[in-house]
C-alpha positions as CSV (number, residue, x, y, z in Angstrom):
1,M,-0.1,0.0,0.1
2,A,0.9,3.4,-1.0
3,T,2.0,5.9,1.5
4,L,0.3,9.1,1.6
5,K,3.8,10.7,0.4
6,Q,4.2,8.5,-2.4
7,F,0.4,9.2,-3.4
8,E,1.1,13.0,-3.2
9,A,4.1,12.5,-5.6
10,N,2.2,10.2,-7.4
11,R,-0.2,13.0,-8.2
12,R,2.1,15.9,-8.6
13,N,3.8,13.7,-11.2
14,A,0.6,12.8,-13.1
15,L,0.0,17.0,-13.8
16,K,3.4,16.9,-15.6
17,S,3.1,14.0,-17.8
18,T,-0.1,15.4,-20.2
19,G,0.6,12.6,-23.3
20,P,1.7,14.0,-26.8
21,R,0.6,17.6,-28.3
22,T,1.9,17.6,-31.5
23,P,-0.7,16.1,-34.1
24,E,2.3,13.8,-35.1
25,G,2.6,12.7,-31.5
26,K,-1.3,12.2,-31.2
27,A,-0.7,10.0,-34.5
28,A,1.8,8.2,-33.1
29,V,0.2,7.1,-29.9
30,S,-3.2,6.7,-31.1
31,M,-1.6,2.8,-32.8
32,N,-0.1,2.2,-29.1
33,A,-2.4,-0.2,-28.4
34,L,-2.8,-1.9,-31.6
35,R,-1.4,-5.8,-31.7
36,H,-3.0,-7.3,-34.8
37,G,-5.3,-5.0,-36.4
38,L,-8.1,-7.2,-37.0
39,R,-10.4,-5.1,-34.7
40,A,-9.0,-1.9,-36.0
41,R,-11.1,1.0,-36.6
42,T,-9.1,2.3,-39.1
43,V,-9.6,-0.2,-41.8
44,V,-5.9,0.9,-43.7
45,L,-3.2,0.3,-41.1
46,P,-0.1,1.9,-41.0
47,G,2.2,-0.1,-43.5
48,E,-0.5,-1.0,-45.4
49,N,-1.0,0.6,-48.6
50,R,-4.0,3.2,-49.0
51,E,-4.4,3.2,-52.9
52,E,-4.6,-0.3,-53.0
53,F,-7.6,-0.2,-50.2
54,T,-9.3,2.2,-52.7
55,Q,-8.2,0.1,-56.2
56,L,-10.0,-2.8,-54.3
57,C,-13.6,-0.4,-53.2
58,D,-13.3,0.6,-57.0
59,D,-13.0,-2.8,-58.6
60,L,-15.9,-4.2,-56.5
61,E,-17.9,-0.9,-57.3
62,V,-17.3,-1.1,-60.6
63,E,-18.5,-4.9,-60.5
64,W,-22.0,-4.6,-58.5
65,H,-22.9,-0.7,-59.7
66,P,-24.5,0.0,-56.1
67,Q,-27.9,2.3,-56.5
68,S,-28.3,3.0,-53.0
69,R,-27.2,3.6,-49.2
70,T,-27.3,0.3,-48.7
71,E,-26.2,-1.5,-51.2
72,Q,-23.0,0.7,-51.2
73,F,-22.9,-0.3,-47.6
74,Y,-22.7,-4.5,-49.0
75,V,-19.9,-3.4,-51.3
76,E,-18.0,-1.6,-48.5
77,Q,-18.6,-4.7,-45.9
78,M,-17.3,-6.8,-49.1
79,A,-14.3,-4.5,-49.2
80,V,-13.1,-4.6,-45.8
81,S,-14.1,-8.2,-45.4
82,Q,-11.5,-9.0,-48.1
83,W,-9.2,-6.7,-46.9
84,K,-8.6,-8.1,-43.6
85,L,-8.6,-11.5,-45.0
86,T,-5.6,-10.3,-47.3
87,R,-4.1,-9.0,-44.0
88,M,-4.7,-12.6,-42.1
89,E,-2.8,-14.4,-44.8
90,V,0.4,-12.1,-44.0
91,G,0.0,-12.7,-40.5
92,E,-0.7,-16.8,-40.5
93,V,3.1,-15.8,-42.9
94,A,4.7,-13.8,-40.2
95,I,3.7,-16.7,-37.5
96,F,5.1,-19.7,-39.2
97,E,8.1,-17.8,-39.9
98,D,8.4,-16.9,-36.4
99,V,10.5,-20.3,-35.1
100,A,10.8,-18.6,-31.1
101,A,7.3,-18.8,-30.7
102,T,6.6,-22.8,-31.1
103,T,4.9,-22.7,-28.0
104,T,2.3,-20.3,-29.1
105,K,1.9,-21.3,-33.0
106,L,-1.1,-23.3,-32.5
107,P,-3.2,-21.2,-30.7
108,L,-2.5,-18.1,-32.7
109,L,-2.8,-20.0,-35.7
110,D,-6.3,-21.1,-34.3
111,R,-7.8,-17.7,-33.4
112,L,-6.3,-16.3,-37.1
113,W,-8.4,-19.1,-38.4
114,Q,-11.6,-18.5,-36.7
115,A,-11.4,-14.7,-37.4
116,E,-10.5,-16.1,-41.0
117,C,-13.9,-17.7,-41.2
118,R,-16.1,-15.0,-39.5
119,L,-14.5,-12.7,-42.3
120,E,-15.5,-15.2,-45.1
121,R,-18.9,-15.3,-43.4
122,S,-19.3,-11.5,-43.6
123,Y,-18.1,-11.6,-47.1
124,A,-20.7,-13.9,-48.1
125,R,-23.7,-12.4,-46.1
126,A,-22.9,-9.0,-47.5
127,Q,-23.1,-10.5,-51.2
128,R,-26.0,-12.6,-50.6
129,E,-27.6,-9.4,-49.5
130,L,-26.0,-6.9,-52.1
131,E,-27.8,-10.1,-54.8
132,R,-31.2,-10.1,-53.0
133,L,-31.9,-5.8,-53.1
134,Q,-30.3,-5.5,-56.8
135,N,-32.5,-8.8,-58.1
136,S,-35.7,-6.9,-56.1
137,R,-34.7,-3.7,-57.5
138,R,-34.7,-5.5,-61.0
139,Q,-37.9,-6.9,-60.9
140,P,-41.1,-5.2,-62.1
141,D,-44.0,-5.2,-59.7
142,P,-46.4,-7.4,-60.7
143,Q,-49.2,-5.4,-60.6
144,T,-48.0,-3.1,-62.8
145,Q,-46.5,-5.1,-64.9
146,E,-47.5,-4.8,-68.5
147,P,-47.6,-8.2,-70.6
148,A,-44.5,-9.1,-72.9
149,P,-45.3,-8.5,-76.6
150,A,-45.0,-12.1,-76.7
151,Q,-47.6,-12.5,-74.0
152,E,-50.1,-10.1,-76.4
153,A,-49.6,-11.9,-79.3
154,E,-50.5,-15.7,-77.7
155,T,-53.6,-13.7,-76.3
156,R,-55.0,-12.1,-79.5
157,S,-54.4,-15.4,-81.5
158,S,-56.0,-18.2,-78.7
159,S,-59.0,-15.0,-79.0
160,A,-59.3,-15.3,-82.6
161,A,-59.0,-18.8,-82.7
162,A,-61.4,-19.4,-80.1
163,L,-64.0,-16.6,-82.6
164,A,-63.2,-19.0,-85.5
165,H,-63.6,-22.1,-83.9
166,P,-66.5,-21.7,-81.6
167,V,-66.2,-24.4,-78.7
168,P,-69.4,-26.2,-78.1
169,A,-71.8,-25.9,-75.0
170,A,-71.1,-28.3,-72.6
171,H,-74.4,-30.1,-71.3
172,P,-75.1,-28.4,-67.9
173,S,-74.4,-30.3,-65.0
174,P,-77.7,-31.6,-63.1
175,R,-78.1,-29.5,-59.8
176,V,-77.5,-30.7,-56.7
177,E,-79.8,-29.3,-53.8
178,P,-78.2,-28.8,-50.3
179,T,-79.4,-31.2,-47.7
180,S,-80.4,-29.7,-44.6
181,E,-79.7,-32.1,-42.4
182,I,-75.8,-33.2,-42.2
183,R,-75.2,-36.7,-40.6
184,N,-72.3,-37.2,-39.0
185,P,-71.6,-41.1,-37.4
186,T,-69.1,-40.0,-35.1
187,S,-71.3,-38.1,-33.3
188,E,-73.7,-40.8,-32.9
189,I,-71.3,-43.0,-31.8
190,H,-70.7,-40.5,-29.2
191,Q,-73.8,-40.1,-28.4
192,S,-74.8,-43.8,-27.7
193,T,-71.7,-44.3,-25.7
194,S,-72.4,-41.9,-23.0
195,A,-76.0,-42.8,-23.1
196,P,-77.1,-43.7,-19.2
197,V,-77.0,-47.2,-18.8
């Protein structure tokens, strides 16, 4: 337990240490807690090429042509997942190259492979949702849909054929009168078994 003098000395020393003041210093210490960057808020980490990530985003946008903000979100989700998967492959190589860490390799690789599976599922889910959104946008509303020209021609030809060759009227079927009494054999059985003996 600290004495009162030590406690006061720590308080005075803490007032002197205020952390970095320049933008460069703040940027440098902002990555102090970063270990692997798999859960980083910034997608492109120091040492990675921002132009490559921008190119990846551009390529996915050209491929998918997002038309709404939601579709754009799914394209970005796919880009982030793909970028982090590439980062994990680099990390996997680094783990195998580190000879000194042979005792910790297996747990690290296991965690890495689990994270890879999650990112692959995230990519696939974003792709499915993007495809679903784009397919629903492309399909016209069935209530307002006009018949296709081929359907119209087929309808006209079948109408013309019906007028040219009228089908004789079928004989009317005899009318069945509904009965007012409907017998239920199961109810009769229940009534007979529940009668007092």
